N, C-alpha and C positions, 0 to 999 in steps of 0.2 A: 504494500500500500504506500503510494507516494503521498507526501504531504502536499496539501493544497491550501495551506494556511496563509492568509494575507499578512499575518504578523511575522512571517519568516522570509524576508527578501533574499536571504542567503541560503535558505533551506538547511539551516544548521540542525533543525529538529530531525530532518530526514537522515542526515549523515551521522548524527549522534544517537539515533534510535529513540528519540523522545516522542511521546505521543501527544501531539498538539491538535489532533483532528477531532477529538471528542468521541472516538469510536470505542465501544466497550471492549473489555478484555475478552469476554466470551465470544464476541464476533470475530476478533482477531485470532483467537485460538481455533475457532471453527474453520476460518479461512486457511490457517496454517495447516491444520490436519488434512483438509481437502487438497491443498496443493501438494503436500507430501505424498498423499495417496496417488494423485495423478502422476507424479514423477516416478514413483516406484512401479506403477502399472505400465508406464511407457518403457521403463527399463526391462520389465518382465516380457514385454512383447517385442523387445529388441528394436524399438523405435529410436531410443537413444542408448548409449553405452551405460552399463551399470555403474561404472566409476563416475561418469558424468552426472548421473542422477544422484549418486551419493554425495558428490561434491556440492551440487546445487542444494540438496537438503541440508547439508552441513552449514552452508552459508546462510540459508534461510533460518535455520535454528539459532545460529549465532545472533542474527538480527532480532529474532523474536525474543530471545533471552535478554538481550541488551535493552530492548524497549520495555520489558517487564521487570527490570531490576530495580 
């Protein structure tokens, strides 16, 4: 989820993982789980390489954890 905040002209909230959008934690967690599932399904069907899927999930997890810390 990219930040669309008018108060962040430099998008510092996006790069630092701060939630300034007002989106609830439950909605973010649901979107995270859905995205992880889609990536792993694509890897299982050999649409993308399994290491690429794992790398993307790892990066997504890091951003999710940073935003919720």
